[in-house]
C-alpha positions in Angstrom: 254.2 6.7 333.5 253.9 3.2 335.1 251.3 2.9 337.7 252.6 1.9 341.2 251.0 -0.9 343.0 249.6 -0.7 346.5 252.5 -2.8 347.8 255.2 -0.9 346.0 254.1 2.4 347.6 253.9 0.8 351.0 257.4 -0.6 350.5 258.8 2.8 349.5 257.2 4.4 352.5 258.6 1.8 354.8 262.1 2.3 353.4 261.8 6.0 354.4 260.4 5.2 357.8 257.2 7.0 357.0 254.6 4.3 357.8 253.6 3.6 361.4 253.7 -0.1 362.4 249.9 -0.3 362.7 249.5 0.8 359.0 252.3 -1.3 357.4 249.9 -3.8 355.8 247.5 -1.1 354.4 247.6 0.2 350.8 249.0 3.7 350.7 247.2 4.9 347.6 243.7 5.6 346.4 241.7 2.6 345.2 239.2 3.5 342.6 236.2 1.3 341.8 234.0 2.0 338.7 230.5 0.7 338.8 227.0 1.9 337.6 225.1 5.1 337.6 224.7 7.2 340.7 221.7 6.2 342.8 221.6 2.7 341.3 222.3 -0.7 343.0 225.9 -0.9 341.8 226.7 2.5 343.2 225.3 1.5 346.6 227.2 -1.8 346.7 230.3 -0.3 345.2 230.5 2.3 348.0 229.8 -0.4 350.6 232.7 -2.4 349.3 234.8 0.7 349.6 233.9 0.9 353.3 235.0 -2.7 353.8 238.4 -1.8 352.3 238.7 1.2 354.6 237.7 -0.8 357.6 240.3 -3.5 356.8 243.0 -1.0 355.7 242.7 2.4 357.5 245.5 3.8 355.4 243.6 3.2 352.1 241.8 6.0 350.3 238.8 4.8 348.3 237.0 6.5 345.5 233.8 5.4 343.6 233.3 6.5 340.0 230.0 6.0 338.1 230.5 4.0 334.8 229.1 1.6 332.3 230.0 -2.1 332.1 232.0 -2.2 328.8 233.9 1.0 329.9 234.5 -0.5 333.3 236.1 -3.5 331.7 238.4 -1.4 329.6 239.4 0.9 332.4 240.4 -2.0 334.7 242.1 -3.9 331.8 244.3 -0.9 330.9 245.2 -0.1 334.6 243.3 3.2 334.8 241.3 2.0 337.8 241.9 -0.8 340.2 238.4 -2.4 340.5 235.2 -2.6 338.4 231.7 -4.1 338.6 230.2 -5.9 335.7 228.2 -9.0 334.8 230.5 -12.1 334.6 228.8 -12.9 331.3 229.9 -9.5 329.7 233.5 -10.1 330.9 233.2 -13.5 329.1 232.2 -11.7 325.9 235.1 -9.3 326.4 237.5 -12.3 326.7 236.2 -13.6 323.4 236.3 -10.1 321.7 232.5 -10.2 321.0 230.2 -7.2 320.7 230.5 -4.6 322.2 234.2 -5.3 322.3 236.4 -4.9 319.2 239.3 -7.2 320.4 239.7 -9.8 323.2 240.3 -8.5 326.7 242.0 -11.4 328.6 243.6 -9.9 331.7 240.7 -9.7 334.0 240.1 -11.8 337.2 237.2 -11.9 339.7 237.6 -10.7 343.3 234.1 -11.6 344.4 230.5 -12.4 343.4 228.1 -9.6 344.5 224.9 -10.7 342.8 224.1 -14.3 341.7 220.5 -13.5 340.6 220.6 -10.6 338.1 217.4 -11.8 336.5 216.0 -10.5 333.2 212.7 -8.9 334.1 210.4 -7.9 331.2 207.7 -5.4 332.0 204.9 -4.5 329.6 202.3 -1.7 330.0 198.9 -3.4 330.6 197.3 -1.1 327.9 200.0 -2.0 325.3 198.1 -5.0 323.9 201.2 -7.2 324.1 200.8 -10.7 325.5 203.9 -12.4 324.2 206.9 -11.9 321.9 205.2 -14.2 319.4 202.3 -11.8 319.2 204.7 -8.9 318.5 206.2 -10.9 315.7 202.9 -12.0 314.2 201.4 -8.5 314.2 204.7 -6.7 313.3 203.7 -4.5 316.2 205.4 -1.0 316.3 206.6 -1.7 319.8 208.5 1.0 321.8 211.2 -0.6 323.9 213.5 0.7 326.7 216.8 -1.1 327.1 219.7 -0.2 329.3 222.5 2.0 328.1 224.7 0.7 325.3 227.9 -1.1 326.5 226.0 -3.0 329.2 225.1 -6.7 329.3 221.5 -5.6 330.1 221.3 -3.8 326.7 222.9 -6.8 324.9 220.6 -9.2 326.6 217.5 -7.1 325.8 218.3 -7.2 322.1 219.1 -10.9 322.2 215.8 -11.7 323.9 214.0 -10.2 320.9 216.3 -12.1 318.5 215.6 -15.4 320.2 212.0 -14.9 319.0 213.0 -13.9 315.5 212.8 -10.1 316.0 215.7 -7.8 315.3 216.2 -4.1 316.1 215.9 -3.3 312.4 212.5 -5.2 312.4 211.2 -3.0 315.3 212.2 0.2 313.5 210.8 -1.0 310.2 207.4 -1.7 311.9 207.4 1.9 313.2 208.7 1.1 316.7 211.8 2.3 318.5 214.5 1.1 320.9 215.6 3.6 323.6 218.9 3.0 325.3 218.6 4.8 328.6 219.4 4.1 332.2 216.7 2.0 334.0 215.2 4.8 336.1 214.8 6.9 332.9 213.2 4.0 331.1 210.7 3.4 333.9 209.8 7.1 333.8 209.3 6.9 330.0 207.0 3.9 330.6 205.0 5.8 333.2 204.6 8.7 330.7 203.3 6.3 328.0 206.4 6.7 325.8 207.5 3.1 326.1 205.5 -0.2 325.9 208.2 -2.7 327.0 211.2 -2.3 329.3 213.8 -5.0 329.8 216.6 -5.1 332.4 218.7 -7.5 334.5 218.4 -6.9 338.3 217.8 -8.7 341.6 214.2 -9.4 342.6 212.2 -8.1 344.2 213.4 -4.8 342.8 212.7 -1.6 344.7 212.8 0.3 341.5 210.1 -1.9 340.0 208.0 -1.7 343.1 208.2 2.1 343.2 207.4 2.5 339.5 204.5 0.1 339.4 202.6 2.0 342.1 201.8 4.5 339.4 201.2 2.3 336.4 199.6 -1.0 335.5 202.0 -3.6 334.1 202.5 -7.3 333.6 205.7 -9.4 333.4 206.5 -11.5 330.3 208.3 -14.8 330.7 210.9 -16.4 328.4 210.1 -19.7 326.7 212.3 -22.8 327.2 213.4 -22.6 323.6 214.5 -19.0 323.9 216.1 -19.7 327.3 218.3 -22.4 325.7 219.3 -20.1 322.9 220.2 -17.3 325.3 222.2 -19.7 327.5 224.3 -20.9 324.7 224.9 -17.4 323.4 225.3 -15.4 326.6 226.2 -17.9 329.3 223.0 -17.1 331.2 221.0 -19.7 333.2 217.3 -20.4 333.7 215.6 -18.9 336.8 212.0 -18.3 337.9 210.6 -15.2 339.5 208.3 -16.7 342.1 204.6 -15.9 342.1 203.8 -12.9 344.2 207.2 -11.4 344.0 205.4 -8.2 342.9 201.8 -7.1 343.7 201.0 -7.2 340.0 202.5 -10.7 339.4 200.2 -13.5 340.5 202.0 -16.3 338.6 205.5 -17.5 338.5 207.5 -16.2 335.5 210.3 -18.2 333.9 213.3 -16.1 332.8 217.1 -16.1 332.7 219.8 -14.9 335.1 223.4 -13.7 335.0 225.8 -12.8 337.8 227.5 -9.6 338.8 231.1 -9.6 340.0 233.7 -7.3 341.4 236.8 -7.7 339.3 240.4 -6.5 338.9 243.3 -6.8 336.5 245.3 -10.0 336.5 248.3 -7.7 337.1 247.0 -6.7 340.5 249.4 -8.0 343.2 248.2 -11.2 345.0 248.5 -9.5 348.4 246.3 -6.6 347.2 243.6 -8.8 345.9 243.7 -10.8 349.1 243.4 -7.6 351.2 240.2 -6.6 349.3 238.7 -10.1 349.6 239.6 -10.2 353.3 237.8 -6.9 353.8 234.6 -8.3 352.2 234.9 -11.5 354.3 235.5 -9.9 357.6 232.8 -7.2 357.1 230.3 -9.4 355.3 227.5 -8.6 357.7 227.9 -4.9 356.9 227.7 -5.7 353.1 224.5 -7.7 353.6 222.9 -4.7 355.4 224.2 -2.2 352.9 222.0 -3.3 350.0 219.3 -5.9 349.3 221.5 -7.3 346.4 223.7 -9.1 349.0 221.1 -9.6 351.7 220.6 -13.3 350.9 224.2 -14.2 350.3 226.5 -16.2 352.5 230.3 -15.6 352.6 230.8 -18.8 350.5 228.9 -17.2 347.7 231.7 -14.6 347.2 233.8 -17.3 345.6 231.2 -18.3 343.0 232.4 -16.1 340.1 232.1 -18.4 337.1 232.4 -18.0 334.2 235.1 -15.5 335.3 238.1 -17.1 337.2 239.1 -15.8 340.6 242.2 -13.7 341.0 244.9 -15.9 342.7 245.2 -13.5 345.6 241.4 -13.5 346.2 241.4 -17.3 345.9 244.1 -17.6 348.5 242.2 -15.4 350.9 239.0 -17.5 350.4 241.0 -20.8 351.0 242.6 -19.3 354.2 239.1 -18.4 355.4 237.8 -21.9 354.7 235.4 -20.8 352.0 237.2 -22.8 349.3 238.6 -26.3 349.7 
């Protein structure tokens, strides 16, 4: 059965005289957003975005569903949900039909940027005897690694970081090591329990999750070399960034790494007026979004428009132009 758009349902209700004048511009159906695991940053910001939609459109019903990036992309692409959260770099891989996607997914457009500094942060247990990726390769060390769940840019990036230094997942296993694909909180818990030597994730800094976990264990942060950074940029679309010295209590020196960006996205088939309505909610209630989670605390409204390499939905773009955020 064909899914009805927000505006189609509103129009039908108007024809029947069922919608009060004050609610005539509000979507009359449930808007579902699929993001990350419950209790994570994407869950918090996803629900905050839902609140901006409700504030802008009192007639809208909003629902948040936990998900994984690759699945979020497929769900939005096929029209099963209206909104998703993912790294723009993973959407780029989807468009090209690259792993973990089996075929190109070309009908996605950005509504807003929600995190411009999803930085790769590589933590190593201090007692693991690991000073660099080069030392792991030279010693063929049986390293135990926690990466994020499969189907996420975080997991793809973690594997590609090792590959940039000439280390594959098969190498790690052949040396007696292991890669665990688990959510970040589970990976940090494994690290505290001595089950993991290295954990890699992409997240904003400073991270509350890292601060909390490292109160109970001694770690250090590894950087990424300029050569590896260049390889990863060409492959993934990431950019160089530095985690400043003192970002964490255990980190006295600046650490060079790479960053991606996290976007709210929709299907290209979403009506322009619906995309504009969602963007307007975020613009008008931006102060609320900044207070809702540290991910957006340092953003300005103009940053919402900076969704490259994913193109903006025309409706969202029109809303940003009307608000003076795009020329």
